[in-house]
C-alpha positions as CSV (number, residue, x, y, z in Angstrom):
1,M,-37.6,-136.1,-91.1
2,K,-37.0,-134.0,-94.3
3,I,-34.5,-131.2,-93.9
4,I,-34.9,-128.5,-96.5
5,Y,-31.6,-126.8,-97.1
6,S,-29.5,-125.2,-99.8
7,P,-25.8,-124.2,-99.4
8,K,-26.6,-121.1,-101.4
9,C,-27.9,-119.6,-98.1
10,L,-24.3,-119.6,-96.9
11,E,-23.1,-117.2,-99.7
12,Y,-24.1,-113.9,-98.1
13,Y,-22.9,-112.3,-94.9
14,S,-22.4,-109.0,-93.1
15,F,-19.1,-108.7,-91.2
16,G,-19.6,-109.1,-87.5
17,H,-23.4,-109.9,-87.8
18,P,-24.6,-112.6,-85.4
19,E,-27.0,-114.0,-88.1
20,S,-24.0,-115.6,-89.9
21,P,-23.6,-118.4,-92.4
22,E,-21.7,-120.4,-89.9
23,R,-24.8,-121.0,-87.6
24,V,-26.6,-122.8,-90.4
25,K,-23.5,-124.5,-91.9
26,I,-22.7,-126.2,-88.6
27,C,-26.3,-127.4,-88.2
28,A,-26.4,-128.8,-91.8
29,N,-23.1,-130.7,-91.3
30,F,-24.2,-132.1,-88.0
31,L,-27.6,-133.3,-89.3
32,K,-25.9,-134.9,-92.4
33,E,-23.7,-136.9,-90.0
34,K,-26.8,-138.1,-88.2
35,G,-28.3,-139.4,-91.5
36,F,-31.1,-136.9,-92.1
37,E,-32.6,-136.7,-95.6
38,F,-31.9,-133.3,-97.3
39,I,-34.0,-131.6,-100.0
40,Q,-33.2,-128.5,-102.0
41,P,-35.8,-125.7,-101.8
42,P,-37.1,-123.9,-104.8
43,L,-37.1,-120.1,-105.3
44,A,-40.4,-118.5,-104.1
45,K,-42.2,-116.3,-106.6
46,E,-42.9,-112.6,-106.1
47,D,-46.6,-113.3,-106.0
48,D,-46.0,-115.5,-102.9
49,L,-44.4,-112.5,-101.1
50,L,-47.5,-110.4,-102.0
51,L,-49.7,-112.8,-100.1
52,V,-48.6,-111.1,-96.9
53,H,-46.3,-108.2,-97.8
54,T,-46.8,-104.9,-99.6
55,Q,-45.4,-104.1,-103.0
56,R,-43.5,-101.3,-101.4
57,L,-41.6,-103.7,-99.1
58,V,-40.9,-106.1,-101.9
59,D,-39.5,-103.4,-104.0
60,E,-37.4,-102.0,-101.1
61,V,-35.7,-105.4,-100.6
62,K,-35.4,-106.1,-104.3
63,N,-33.7,-102.7,-104.9
64,E,-31.5,-103.0,-101.8
65,K,-32.9,-99.8,-100.2
66,I,-33.5,-101.0,-96.7
67,F,-33.0,-98.7,-93.7
68,D,-32.5,-101.0,-90.8
69,L,-29.1,-101.5,-89.0
70,D,-29.9,-105.1,-88.0
71,T,-31.1,-106.0,-91.5
72,P,-28.5,-104.7,-93.8
73,N,-28.6,-104.1,-97.6
74,I,-26.6,-107.0,-99.0
75,K,-25.9,-107.6,-102.7
76,G,-28.4,-110.2,-104.0
77,I,-30.3,-110.4,-100.7
78,F,-33.6,-110.5,-102.6
79,N,-32.9,-113.9,-104.2
80,Y,-31.4,-115.3,-101.0
81,A,-34.6,-114.2,-99.2
82,L,-36.7,-115.8,-102.0
83,L,-34.9,-119.1,-101.4
84,S,-35.6,-119.0,-97.7
85,V,-39.3,-118.3,-98.4
86,G,-39.2,-121.2,-100.9
87,G,-37.9,-123.5,-98.1
88,A,-40.7,-122.6,-95.8
89,I,-43.3,-123.2,-98.5
90,L,-41.9,-126.6,-99.4
91,A,-41.8,-127.5,-95.7
92,M,-45.5,-126.7,-95.5
93,E,-46.3,-128.8,-98.5
94,I,-44.4,-131.8,-97.1
95,A,-46.2,-131.5,-93.8
96,L,-49.6,-131.6,-95.6
97,S,-48.5,-135.0,-96.9
98,R,-48.1,-136.1,-93.3
99,E,-44.3,-136.1,-93.3
100,N,-42.1,-134.2,-90.9
101,S,-40.2,-131.3,-92.3
102,F,-37.8,-128.6,-91.1
103,S,-36.6,-125.6,-93.2
104,L,-32.9,-125.0,-92.3
105,M,-32.5,-121.8,-94.3
106,R,-31.6,-118.2,-93.7
107,P,-32.5,-115.3,-93.5
108,P,-35.0,-115.9,-90.8
109,G,-38.4,-114.1,-91.0
110,H,-40.7,-113.6,-88.0
111,H,-39.7,-109.9,-87.5
112,A,-40.8,-109.0,-91.0
113,G,-44.3,-107.5,-91.1
114,K,-46.7,-106.5,-93.8
115,D,-44.8,-103.3,-94.7
116,F,-41.5,-103.6,-92.7
117,C,-38.4,-105.7,-92.3
118,G,-36.2,-105.8,-89.3
119,G,-34.4,-108.0,-86.7
120,F,-32.4,-109.9,-89.4
121,C,-35.6,-110.6,-91.3
122,Y,-36.5,-109.4,-94.9
123,F,-39.6,-111.4,-95.7
124,N,-41.7,-113.5,-93.3
125,N,-41.0,-117.0,-94.4
126,I,-43.4,-118.8,-92.1
127,A,-46.2,-116.3,-92.7
128,I,-46.0,-116.7,-96.4
129,A,-46.1,-120.5,-96.1
130,V,-49.1,-120.2,-93.8
131,A,-50.8,-117.9,-96.3
132,K,-50.3,-120.5,-99.0
133,A,-51.9,-123.2,-96.7
134,I,-54.9,-120.9,-96.1
135,K,-55.4,-120.7,-99.9
136,L,-55.8,-124.5,-99.7
137,D,-58.6,-124.0,-97.2
138,K,-56.5,-125.0,-94.2
139,K,-56.9,-123.6,-90.7
140,V,-53.4,-123.0,-89.3
141,A,-51.8,-122.5,-85.8
142,I,-48.4,-120.9,-85.5
143,L,-46.3,-121.7,-82.5
144,D,-43.4,-119.3,-82.1
145,I,-40.7,-120.6,-79.7
146,D,-38.0,-118.0,-80.6
147,C,-36.8,-116.1,-77.6
148,H,-37.9,-112.8,-79.4
149,H,-41.5,-112.0,-80.0
150,G,-42.5,-112.5,-83.7
151,N,-43.9,-109.0,-84.1
152,G,-44.0,-109.4,-87.9
153,T,-46.1,-112.5,-87.8
154,E,-48.5,-110.9,-85.4
155,D,-48.7,-107.8,-87.6
156,I,-49.6,-110.0,-90.6
157,F,-52.2,-112.2,-89.0
158,L,-53.8,-110.2,-86.2
159,G,-57.6,-110.5,-86.4
160,K,-57.5,-113.4,-88.9
161,S,-60.0,-116.0,-87.8
162,N,-58.4,-118.9,-89.6
163,V,-55.0,-118.4,-88.0
164,L,-54.0,-118.7,-84.4
165,Y,-50.6,-117.2,-83.4
166,V,-49.1,-118.3,-80.1
167,S,-45.7,-117.0,-78.9
168,L,-43.5,-117.8,-75.9
169,H,-40.8,-115.2,-75.6
170,E,-38.5,-113.3,-73.2
171,S,-39.7,-109.9,-72.0
172,P,-38.2,-107.3,-71.8
173,L,-36.3,-107.9,-75.0
174,Y,-36.2,-106.8,-78.6
175,P,-38.6,-105.9,-80.3
176,G,-40.5,-104.9,-77.1
177,T,-43.8,-106.3,-78.4
178,G,-46.0,-109.2,-77.3
179,L,-46.7,-108.0,-73.8
180,T,-50.4,-108.9,-74.0
181,S,-52.7,-111.0,-76.1
182,H,-55.0,-109.6,-78.8
183,F,-57.8,-111.5,-80.5
184,N,-56.2,-114.5,-82.3
185,C,-52.6,-113.6,-81.2
186,L,-51.8,-115.2,-77.8
187,N,-48.6,-114.0,-76.1
188,F,-46.8,-115.5,-73.2
189,P,-44.0,-113.1,-72.2
190,L,-41.6,-114.7,-69.7
191,P,-38.9,-113.0,-67.6
192,P,-35.2,-113.3,-68.1
193,Q,-33.6,-116.5,-66.5
194,T,-36.8,-118.5,-67.2
195,G,-35.7,-122.1,-66.8
196,E,-37.0,-125.4,-68.2
197,N,-39.7,-126.1,-65.6
198,E,-41.5,-122.8,-65.9
199,Y,-41.1,-122.8,-69.7
200,L,-42.6,-126.3,-70.1
201,K,-45.5,-125.3,-67.8
202,T,-46.2,-122.3,-70.0
203,L,-45.8,-124.4,-73.2
204,D,-48.5,-126.8,-71.9
205,I,-50.9,-123.9,-71.6
206,A,-50.0,-122.7,-75.1
207,L,-50.4,-126.1,-76.6
208,K,-53.9,-126.5,-75.0
209,K,-54.9,-123.3,-76.7
210,I,-53.7,-124.7,-80.0
211,S,-55.5,-128.0,-79.5
212,D,-58.7,-126.1,-78.7
213,F,-58.4,-124.1,-81.9
214,R,-58.4,-127.5,-83.9
215,P,-56.1,-126.5,-86.7
216,N,-55.5,-128.6,-89.8
217,V,-51.7,-127.8,-89.7
218,L,-49.2,-126.5,-87.2
219,A,-46.4,-124.1,-88.2
220,I,-43.4,-123.7,-85.8
221,S,-41.2,-120.6,-85.8
222,A,-38.3,-122.6,-84.4
223,G,-35.8,-120.3,-82.6
224,F,-33.1,-121.8,-80.3
225,D,-32.0,-118.5,-78.7
226,T,-33.8,-119.6,-75.6
227,Y,-30.7,-121.7,-74.9
228,Q,-28.9,-120.7,-71.7
229,K,-25.7,-119.8,-73.4
230,D,-27.1,-117.9,-76.3
231,P,-25.1,-114.6,-76.6
232,L,-28.2,-112.4,-77.5
233,T,-30.7,-113.5,-74.8
234,Y,-31.1,-114.4,-71.1
235,F,-33.2,-117.5,-70.9
236,G,-32.2,-120.7,-69.1
237,L,-33.1,-123.7,-71.3
238,E,-30.7,-126.6,-71.6
239,V,-29.8,-128.7,-74.7
240,G,-32.1,-131.5,-73.4
241,S,-35.0,-129.1,-73.0
242,Y,-35.6,-129.0,-76.8
243,Q,-36.4,-132.7,-77.0
244,K,-39.0,-132.2,-74.3
245,I,-40.4,-129.3,-76.3
246,G,-40.5,-131.4,-79.4
247,E,-42.2,-134.3,-77.7
248,K,-44.9,-132.0,-76.2
249,I,-45.6,-130.6,-79.7
250,A,-45.7,-134.1,-81.1
251,E,-48.5,-135.0,-78.7
252,L,-50.8,-132.8,-80.7
253,K,-50.5,-135.3,-83.6
254,L,-50.9,-132.5,-86.2
255,P,-49.3,-132.2,-89.6
256,T,-46.4,-130.0,-88.6
257,F,-43.6,-128.0,-90.2
258,S,-40.8,-125.9,-88.7
259,V,-38.8,-123.0,-90.0
260,L,-35.5,-121.8,-88.5
261,E,-35.6,-118.4,-86.8
262,G,-32.9,-117.5,-84.2
263,G,-30.2,-119.3,-82.3
264,Y,-26.7,-118.0,-82.1
265,S,-24.7,-120.3,-79.8
266,Q,-22.2,-122.9,-80.8
267,S,-24.6,-125.5,-79.3
268,L,-27.3,-124.7,-81.9
269,P,-26.8,-128.0,-83.8
270,L,-27.4,-130.0,-80.6
271,C,-30.4,-127.9,-79.6
272,L,-31.9,-128.4,-83.1
273,Y,-31.1,-132.1,-83.2
274,N,-32.8,-132.7,-79.8
275,F,-35.8,-130.7,-81.0
276,L,-36.1,-132.9,-84.1
277,L,-35.8,-136.1,-82.0
278,G,-38.8,-134.9,-80.0
279,L,-40.8,-134.0,-83.1
280,E,-40.2,-137.4,-84.7
281,K,-42.9,-138.7,-82.4
282,I,-45.5,-136.9,-84.6
283,V,-47.8,-139.5,-86.1
């Protein structure tokens, strides 16, 4: 399993913000102790951003003129966001060579749409990586297991026949979207306190939809805020649940890459580690 990571993503922060450098730092340290192989990501190019975003949004982030309380203007955020996008693109490229990959970078991305940022997200890392795969004539499924609906990813790919977007998320919860399915965007809203058994049953249904789509590659928006002690959400998954999730995904036997989204508890490293153990069954 290749872990894509740069300590540069720890250099920015906003005081009191839950999307902190510490959440990624403790994961990187834990995975290094477990012997995972780490690779530095490259900076993405502005042309990569424009595959899914408008020039207006790109300029807004570049010039630090963002108007979103959850997604603050931070000095240098444009380059940090480019590095996170670069991590997702590299993860996709590694997956196409049939190796497992996980981009352990920040900021996250699935709340960023074509012309808007929000929810701690500036650019949509996984969407850009998927758009690059499409340019290689690949058919892509995106599985979003973050506790929040990936409204930005749905905004970008809604109606695209070569992309299937599937999301399991808590509802009601920010951003309040994903209540129903539309065309190629399949949403599975689940109530607060959803536990492992109900979640895994729903995941089985979602994975069958992905299998029927017959994609060339699977992209995972990997959020771990479904954990029962996450401070921002109200789901009931346990640490061991993530290995079961990873194992079920591995049964699809698809070239797969994952990109970090949410997860804000002190148990994030253990949740992530268990998820990777499950994914290692990918052939």
